[in-house]
Backbone as a ProteinNet text record, in pm:
[ID]
protein_1_A
[PRIMARY]
MLVVDDHFVVRMGLTGSINMEPDMMVVAAATTGEEAIALYRRHEPDVVLMDLRLPRLSGLDATVAILKEFADARIIILSTYEGDEDIHRALQAGARSYLLKTASRDDLLAAIRAVHSGQHFLLPDVASRLASRLHRPDLSEREQEVLGLVVKGRSNKEIAGALFISEVTVKLHVSSILSKLKVADRTQAATTAVQRGIVHLD
[TERTIARY]
82.8	-1.1	87.4	37.1	105.1	18.1	78.3	8.7	59.1	-34.8	4.3	-63.1	14	-39.4	73.4	49.6	157.8	176.4	90.5	103.8	171.4	281.9	363.3	283.1	208.8	136.5	29.6	-41	-144.2	-79.1	27.8	99	149.6	207.6	260.9	148.9	41.6	-72.5	-133.8	-155	-211.9	-121.5	5.8	104.6	108.9	112.8	116.9	-9.3	-123.2	-251.8	-264.1	-222.9	-231.2	-132.3	-13.8	88.1	57.2	-38.4	-80.6	-162.4	-215.5	-298.1	-206	-232.8	-144.8	-148.4	-256.6	-268.1	-241.1	-185.8	-157.8	-16.9	38.6	170.9	186.8	234.4	263	404.5	413	543.7	611.7	533	592.9	498.1	553.6	472.6	522.2	430	465	403.3	463.3	416.1	360.5	381.8	333.3	272.5	198.3	138.3	244.3	346.4	455.9	528.4	551.4	618.4	530.2	397.4	305	311.7	316.7	324.8	454.7	566.6	696.9	701.5	646.3	646.8	550.6	442.1	352.1	422.5	493.6	568.7	669.1	733.2	837.8	780.4	671.2	619.8	491.9	414	284.9	204.1	173.4	101.5	-40.5	-94.1	-230.7	-334.1	-308.9	-403.7	-328.8	-387.4	-328.2	-427.7	-376.4	-454.6	-405.5	-487.9	-445.1	-516.4	-439.2	-497.9	-545.4	-663.7	-719.8	-639.6	-605.5	-540.5	-391.8	-311.9	-166.6	-107.4	12.4	75.7	112.9	103.7	134.5	39.4	71.2	-12.1	-109.8	-239.5	-338.9	-351.1	-415.2	-440.4	-528.4	-620.7	-708.6	-628.3	-537.3	-454.5	-358.8	-305.7	-215.9	-291.4	-418.5	-502.9	-523.6	-557.4	-577.9	-449.9	-334.6	-208.9	-174.4	-196.5	-166.1	-257.2	-385	-481.9	-460.3	-409.5	-380.6	-270.8	-177.3	-63.5	-91.1	-168.8	-199.8	-351.2	-417.5	-564.6	-627.5	-554.7	-610.2	-579.5	-517.2	-480	-606.1	-592.2	-704	-675.8	-749.4	-717	-833.5	-801.1	-896.9	-858	-952.5	-931.4	-964.7	-872.1	-889.8	-890.2	-994.9	-1005.3	-1077.6	-1048.1	-1124.4	-1246	-1251.9	-1359.5	-1477.4	-1597.6	-1714.9	-1818.6	-1779.3	-1871.4	-1902.5	-2026.9	-2067.7	-1989.6	-1943.8	-1867.3	-1729.7	-1668.7	-1538	-1552.6	-1657.5	-1680	-1701.5	-1788.6	-1817.7	-1689	-1608.5	-1485.5	-1390.1	-1379.4	-1288.8	-1332.8	-1459.6	-1509.3	-1504.8	-1528.3	-1516.2	-1370.7	-1277.7	-1135.7	-1093.3	-1176.2	-1145.5	-1116.7	-1127.7	-1110.4	-1221.9	-1188.6	-1287.8	-1355.8	-1302	-1363.4	-1329.3	-1416.8	-1392	-1420.1	-1315.1	-1327.7	-1292.9	-1370.7	-1334.4	-1231.7	-1143.6	-1039.6	-1096.7	-1221.6	-1289.4	-1341.1	-1327.1	-1375.3	-1304.9	-1372.1	-1315.7	-1210	-1126.9	-1025.8	-1091.1	-1201.5	-1271.8	-1323.6	-1373.2	-1421.6	-1305.6	-1195	-1075.5	-1031.6	-1022.7	-978.2	-1079.8	-1208.2	-1313	-1301.9	-1274.1	-1257.5	-1137.3	-1026.1	-906.7	-932.3	-997	-1023.6	-1121.4	-1224	-1319.8	-1255.8	-1178.9	-1112.7	-1009.6	-937.6	-837.8	-902.8	-1024.9	-1096.6	-1168.3	-1148.5	-1206	-1339.1	-1385.9	-1515.2	-1499.6	-1610.5	-1617.4	-1671.1	-1631.8	-1669.7	-1706.1	-1834.1	-1877.1	-1956	-1919.5	-1996.2	-2130.3	-2234.7	-2367	-2374.8	-2300.1	-2307.2	-2245.9	-2138.4	-2075	-2165.7	-2223.3	-2315	-2434.3	-2484	-2599.3	-2568	-2449.2	-2406.5	-2395.1	-2339.7	-2322.3	-2459.3	-2550.3	-2684.9	-2757.2	-2740.7	-2806.3	-2759.5	-2635.5	-2578	-2640.3	-2687.1	-2739.8	-2859.6	-2930.1	-3048.7	-3023.3	-2895.4	-2858.9	-2796.4	-2834.1	-2772.3	-2624.8	-2543.9	-2401.2	-2379	-2280.4	-2238.1	-2143.8	-2156.4	-2064.1	-1925.3	-1824.8	-1687.6	-1678	-1742.7	-1740.5	-1814	-1925.5	-1997.9	-1913.2	-1833.4	-1745.4	-1638.2	-1588.7	-1487.7	-1550.1	-1669.3	-1738.9	-1764.6	-1813.4	-1842	-1716.9	-1604.7	-1478	-1444.6	-1471.9	-1441.2	-1545.2	-1671.5	-1775.6	-1734.8	-1685.7	-1640.4	-1529.7	-1447.2	-1338	-1384.6	-1515.4	-1571	-1558.4	-1530.2	-1513.4	-1648.5	-1649	-1771.4	-1789.5	-1907.8	-1933.7	-1831.8	-1798.1	-1703.7	-1563.2	-1521.4	-1393.9	-1391.3	-1502.5	-1511.3	-1507	-1575.1	-1573.6	-1433.2	-1360.1	-1222.1	-1129.9	-1148.9	-1061.5	-1084.2	-1207.9	-1241.9	-1257.5	-1236.7	-1244.7	-1383.1	-1485.6	-1623.1	-1697.4	-1816.9	-1894.2	-1960.4	-1995.4	-2067.2	-2205.2	-2267.6	-2397.2	-2385.7	-2279.1	-2255.4	-2233.1	-2158.7	-2133.7	-2266.3	-2352.8	-2483.3	-2566.4	-2561.5	-2634.3	-2579.7	-2445.6	-2383.4	-2420.4	-2416.8	-2450.1	-2595.5	-2683.5	-2824.8	-2843.7	-2773.1	-2780.6	-2724.7	-2613.6	-2550.9	-2650.1	-2711.3	-2806.9	-2921.3	-2966.4	-3079.2	-3036.2	-2918.1	-2870.7	-2838.7	-2786.4	-2753.1	-2873.1	-2984.2	-3106.4	-3082.6	-3017.9	-2989.8	-3041.8	-3052.5	-3116.9	-3018	-2893.7	-2800.3	-2656.9	-2565.7	-2422.9	-2361	-2399.8	-2344.2	-2380.6	-2507.5	-2549.5	-2480.9	-2461.1	-2391.3	-2249.7	-2181	-2044.2	-2036.8	-2129.6	-2133.6	-2158.8	-2255.7	-2292.1	-2176.4	-2108.3	-1996.4	-1885.5	-1857	-1750.4	-1797.4	-1921.3	-1971.9	-1975.7	-2013.2	-2024.6	-1893.8	-1791.1	-1660.8	-1649.4	-1739.6	-1731.8	-1612.8	-1594.9	-1481.5	-1409.9	-1276.7	-1199.1	-1131.2	-1125.9	-1069	-918.1	-856.5	-708.7	-651.5
-119.7	-0.4	125.2	228.4	359.2	458	527.8	631.3	768.1	858.9	989.8	1096.5	1173.3	1280.4	1375.9	1504.8	1599.9	1631	1577.8	1599.3	1477.5	1499.1	1392.7	1307.2	1370.6	1294.8	1204.6	1258.4	1178.7	1064.4	1092.8	990.3	876.3	914	813.5	734.3	805.7	741.8	636.5	672.3	579.8	461.3	489.5	381.4	283.8	335.6	250.6	166.9	228.8	157.8	47.3	73.3	-26.6	-140.1	-107.1	-210.3	-303.3	-265.6	-354	-474.5	-459.8	-566.5	-675.6	-803.7	-908.8	-923.8	-875.1	-889.3	-759.5	-659	-530.8	-482.8	-405.4	-346	-220.3	-115.2	7.1	-6	0	-18.6	115.2	225	356.2	464.7	582.3	696.9	820.4	901.1	1021.5	1144.4	1261	1387.7	1480.5	1450.6	1536.3	1449	1513.1	1440.7	1387.1	1466.6	1423.9	1300.6	1303.8	1191.4	1068.1	1085.9	973.8	904	980.5	923.3	843.4	903.5	837.8	708.9	709.9	591.9	485.1	528.6	429	354.6	428.9	365	264.2	300.1	212.5	87.7	101.8	-8.6	-74.8	-2.7	-48.7	-117.5	-42.5	-97	-141.5	-233.7	-280.8	-173.4	-85.6	19.8	149.2	261.8	392.3	468.7	519.2	613.8	752.8	832	959.3	1077.5	1164.7	1289.5	1376.3	1435.6	1517.2	1645.9	1712.1	1841.3	1828.6	1845.1	1836.6	1962.4	2001.8	2119.8	2098.1	2201.1	2199.9	2106.6	1982.2	1886.5	1822.1	1845.2	1795.3	1645.3	1589.1	1444.9	1402.1	1490.9	1461.8	1452	1548.2	1546	1427.6	1394.2	1278.2	1148.8	1142	1025.3	1009.5	1119.4	1116.6	1071.6	1124.2	1089.4	941	891	750.1	657.7	691.3	606.8	614.2	724.2	737.6	641	621.1	531.6	388.2	375.5	241.7	233.5	187	186.9	107.4	6.9	-78.3	-30.1	88	140.5	155.9	117	124.1	228.8	339.2	458.2	499.2	524.9	574.5	719.7	809.2	949.1	971	1032	1060.5	1212.1	1266.5	1411.7	1463.2	1590.7	1660.4	1730.2	1734.6	1803.6	1710	1753.5	1666.1	1720.3	1818.5	1874.2	1774.9	1777.1	1679.3	1694.7	1820.6	1840.2	1776.2	1781.7	1715	1564	1506.7	1363.8	1326.5	1406.1	1378.8	1384.1	1487.5	1501.2	1385.3	1342.2	1231.8	1103.3	1072	950.1	963.5	1083.2	1103.7	1083.9	1121.3	1103.7	956.7	870.5	727.8	666.2	747.2	693.5	591.9	487.8	382.8	404.6	500.5	528.2	671.1	731.1	865.7	857	871.9	862.2	994.3	1035	1150.9	1108.4	1203.1	1170.9	1144.2	1174.6	1146.3	1000.9	926.1	788.9	703.6	605.1	516.7	424.7	365.8	272.5	152.2	106.8	-7.2	26.9	149.2	191.5	204.5	255.6	267.1	129.3	34	-101.8	-166.3	-143.6	-199.4	-143.2	-13.3	52	-8	-23.1	-78.8	-218.2	-301.5	-440.6	-445	-359.8	-358.3	-313.9	-205.8	-153.9	-252.1	-316.5	-417.8	-531.7	-564.2	-673.7	-628.3	-500.8	-452.8	-381	-362.2	-296.9	-146.4	-75.6	64.6	65.1	170	171.8	314.8	336.8	466.5	447.7	517.5	516.2	585.7	555.4	610.9	765.3	833.8	980	1037.2	975.3	1019.6	987.1	867.7	826.9	919.9	961.5	1050.8	1187.6	1239.1	1366.3	1357.5	1245.3	1226.9	1218.1	1144.8	1128.6	1261.7	1348.3	1478.2	1562.8	1541.3	1620.8	1578.1	1455.3	1408.6	1487.2	1551.8	1626.6	1776.3	1811.7	1952.5	1973.7	2081.6	2107.8	2148.4	2105.9	2139.7	2286.1	2348.3	2479.8	2463.5	2554	2551.3	2593.9	2569.4	2608.2	2756.2	2837.7	2983.3	3022.7	2958.3	2989.8	2957.8	2851.3	2818.4	2925.8	2978.4	3085.1	3211.6	3244.9	3363	3342.1	3221	3192.3	3202.9	3154.7	3163.4	3308.6	3398.6	3540	3605	3555.5	3602.5	3565.9	3445.5	3400.6	3491.2	3544.2	3632.2	3773.7	3798.8	3931.2	4031	3983.5	4074.4	4125.2	4247.7	4308.5	4260	4286.3	4247.9	4312.2	4439.2	4509.4	4444.4	4407.4	4340.5	4203.5	4131.2	3998.9	4011.7	4107.8	4133.2	4159.4	4244	4277	4155.9	4075	3958.5	3851.4	3836.7	3730.7	3780.9	3913.5	3974.9	3953.5	3975.6	3967	4093.1	4117	4236.6	4221.6	4335.5	4330.7	4266.4	4288.7	4226.1	4074.1	4023.9	3877.6	3826.7	3901.2	3863.4	3853	3952.6	3953.6	3831.2	3793.7	3675.5	3549.9	3539.9	3424.3	3417.8	3531.2	3535.5	3493.9	3540.5	3503.7	3352.5	3296.7	3150.6	3072.4	3124.9	3059.4	3055.1	3170.1	3177.1	3078.3	3068.4	2976.7	2831.8	2795.9	2657.1	2619.5	2712.4	2682.4	2696.6	2749.7	2771.9	2863.3	2976.7	3075.2	3211.3	3304.5	3433.5	3542.1	3532.4	3641.6	3589.8	3684.4	3649.1	3594.9	3648.7	3600.8	3455.6	3419.8	3283	3191.5	3245	3168.7	3134.9	3232.3	3214.4	3109.7	3121.3	3027	2885.2	2871.7	2740.2	2681.6	2763.9	2716.9	2657.5	2722.9	2672.3	2547.5	2546.3	2431.5	2305.9	2320.1	2203.8	2165.8	2246.4	2212.6	2251.1	2337.3	2386.7	2479.4	2560.7	2653.9	2635.1	2630.3	2623.4	2756	2791.6	2920.2	2918.9	2799.5	2793.6	2785.9
-0.2	0.5	0.3	-68.8	-71	0.9	97.7	176.6	130.6	95.2	46.2	132.7	209.5	289.9	324.1	316.1	342.8	491.3	577.1	722.4	785.2	851.6	908.9	1006.1	1098	1199.5	1137	1037	967.6	893.8	824.2	745.5	833.8	946	1038.9	1105.4	1137.1	1202.2	1111.1	985.3	886.9	865.9	852.7	829.1	944.8	1066.5	1183.6	1197.5	1170.6	1185.1	1082.5	960.4	854	876.1	920.2	938.3	1057.4	1138.9	1249.7	1198.8	1077.2	1019.7	957.3	987.4	932.3	781.8	717.8	572.4	497.6	566.7	503.3	534.1	438.8	462.2	377.6	440.7	366	307.2	175.8	109.3	84.6	88.5	67.8	113.4	145.5	186.7	112.6	67.1	-9.1	53.6	29.7	85.9	-21.2	-149.2	-257.6	-365.7	-455.7	-568.2	-662.6	-687.1	-775.7	-718.1	-588.9	-521.3	-527.7	-511.7	-517	-653.3	-760.1	-895.9	-910.9	-866.7	-878	-797.5	-676.4	-590.2	-643.1	-705.3	-762.7	-876	-959.1	-1069.3	-1016	-903.2	-848.4	-783.3	-708.6	-627.4	-682.1	-762.1	-811.8	-698	-595	-477.8	-514.5	-431.9	-455.3	-433.1	-332.5	-297.5	-266.6	-297.7	-262.9	-174.1	-62.6	20.8	-14.1	-80.6	-136.2	-69.9	-9.8	45.7	-69.4	-53.1	-159.6	-182.7	-73.4	-84.6	-56.2	-160	-148.2	-208.3	-165.1	-224.3	-368.8	-445.5	-590.2	-669.5	-684.6	-757.2	-657.9	-682	-585.6	-589.9	-489	-487.5	-602.2	-640.5	-754.7	-881.9	-904	-1026.2	-1027.4	-908.1	-897.2	-928	-882.4	-910	-1058.8	-1126	-1273.2	-1342.5	-1300.6	-1365.1	-1346.8	-1226.3	-1199.8	-1283.8	-1284.6	-1357.5	-1508.2	-1557.6	-1700.8	-1741	-1647.5	-1674.6	-1630.6	-1520.9	-1465.5	-1448.4	-1550.6	-1553.1	-1439.9	-1386.2	-1282.8	-1141.5	-1129.1	-997.3	-911.1	-783.7	-690.8	-587.2	-597.6	-518.5	-428.5	-302.1	-203.1	-174.2	-195.3	-158	-12.9	60	203	218.5	283.3	284.6	410	438.5	543.5	483.1	349.5	278.6	254.7	295.9	281.1	185.3	102	4	-105.9	-154.5	-255.7	-384.2	-412.9	-536.7	-528.9	-409.3	-389.7	-411.8	-353.6	-364.9	-513.2	-583.3	-722.2	-807.4	-787	-867.9	-844.8	-719.5	-687.6	-759.4	-754.7	-817.2	-969.1	-1022.6	-1165.5	-1212	-1125.6	-1158	-1158.4	-1097.3	-1098.8	-963.1	-855.2	-722.5	-692.5	-617.4	-585	-452	-372.6	-244.2	-204.1	-124.7	-72.5	77	153.8	300.7	365.8	463.6	543.7	646.1	685.6	781.5	921.3	940.3	1066.5	1072	961.5	959	1063.1	1116	1216	1151.8	1237.3	1189.2	1120.2	1175.8	1115.5	977.4	958.2	826.9	727.9	777.7	691.8	641.2	733.4	696.1	603.4	628.3	542.9	400.7	391.4	261.1	187.2	256.5	195.6	143.1	223.3	180.7	64.2	65.8	-42.2	-173.3	-165.4	-285	-335.9	-247.3	-286	-363.7	-326.5	-393.1	-521.9	-556.8	-683.5	-669.3	-547.4	-525.2	-506	-515.4	-473.1	-329.1	-254.1	-113.6	-75.3	-32.2	18.7	144	248.5	371.3	348.3	427.9	404	396.4	482.3	480.1	352.5	306.1	181.6	62.4	62.1	-45.1	-50.9	64.6	70	10.9	42.9	-14.2	-164.8	-211.8	-355.9	-422.1	-360	-417.9	-427.4	-329.5	-331.9	-449.4	-490.4	-601.4	-735.2	-746.3	-874.4	-924.2	-830.3	-868.6	-887.4	-887.3	-906.1	-1041.9	-1111.4	-1243	-1229.9	-1325.6	-1322	-1361.8	-1301.8	-1345.1	-1464.2	-1560.8	-1674.1	-1626.1	-1711	-1674	-1649	-1735.8	-1718.6	-1589.3	-1559.2	-1434.9	-1311.5	-1319.1	-1209.3	-1191.5	-1304.9	-1298	-1233.2	-1277.1	-1221.9	-1073.8	-1036	-896.5	-811.1	-863.6	-788.5	-755	-848.5	-825.3	-734.1	-741.8	-648.3	-506.2	-485.5	-353.8	-300.5	-391.3	-352.2	-329.7	-347.6	-319.6	-432.2	-553	-666.1	-715.6	-762	-818.9	-962.7	-1020.1	-1157	-1252.7	-1227.8	-1310.4	-1302.5	-1182.8	-1163.1	-1229.1	-1217.5	-1278.5	-1430.3	-1483.2	-1629	-1678.2	-1604.8	-1642.1	-1633.5	-1530	-1509.6	-1614.9	-1660.1	-1756.8	-1900	-1918.7	-2052.6	-2114.9	-2035.4	-2084.1	-2038.5	-2090	-2054.2	-1919.2	-1858.1	-1729.8	-1745	-1862.3	-1890.2	-1888.9	-1948.8	-1952.1	-1809.9	-1730.9	-1590.4	-1516.4	-1536.1	-1469.1	-1507.8	-1636.2	-1681.3	-1615.8	-1606.1	-1540.7	-1393.2	-1325.7	-1182.7	-1161.4	-1246.6	-1238	-1256.3	-1351	-1374.8	-1256.6	-1199.9	-1082.8	-964.3	-937.6	-825.9	-845	-968.6	-1000.1	-980	-1030.8	-1020.6	-878.2	-800.9	-662.8	-569.2	-625.8	-550.5	-428.8	-455.6	-349.7	-396.3	-303.1	-328.8	-369.2	-319.3	-347.9	-355	-385.4	-403.8	-276.1	-161.3	-34.3	-11.7	-33	-18.1	-121.1	-240.8	-347.2	-304.4	-245.7	-200.6	-87.7	6.9	117.9	69.8	-19.7	-70.9	-152.1	-229.5	-312.9	-228.2	-113.8	-24.5	47.1	95.4	170	85.2	-41.4	-129.1	-195	-178.7	-237.1	-383.8	-432.5	-570.4	-582.8	-477.4	-471.6	-337.3	-338.9	-215.7	-186.1	-60.9	-20.8	-21.3	-9.1	-6	-145.2
[MASK]
++++++++++++++++++++++++++++++++++++++++++++++++++++++++++++++++++++++++++++++++++++++++++++++++++++++++++++++++++++++++++++++++++++++++++++++++++++++++++++++++++++++++++++++++++++++++++++++++++++++++++

């Protein structure tokens, strides 16, 4: 197994917990997405525990890169983010499980064993969040760009300048965003975007 996390305590905790199991062993640990790809090439582990948020190359991008090269790679995304958009993106990228870092040790081990055997694994709360997303319309790429700038507190004029579009076009995008997110104003849109993981503040 390959463990990928940029926090030393988390990385060591996961490694120690996994190595206590007689049928599991961590063969390598990485702190960045780039290192995860390199170590996967070297060891080709049965399962990867991949932190979603990593410096420079994200866990999501590292997952995509590994699966592009190794189509049978079995990857579990581990995250502190519980937004339905984060979960959706991870599974779309090819991850077989999405676990919150608050998950119990038993759930972690169950996920590893399920994914190792070729199954997908989602705990009920994660599955519920994912299911709720299925009934929501997707934002277009441009709407996501506009929403990202709304979250940063930019005015329509500033958004228009940043994206090289007219203020009228920005207003149309904002109106569509409010409708799709089912919110009344820009403040609610920003809050919802962060809560669901559509936009990250970091």
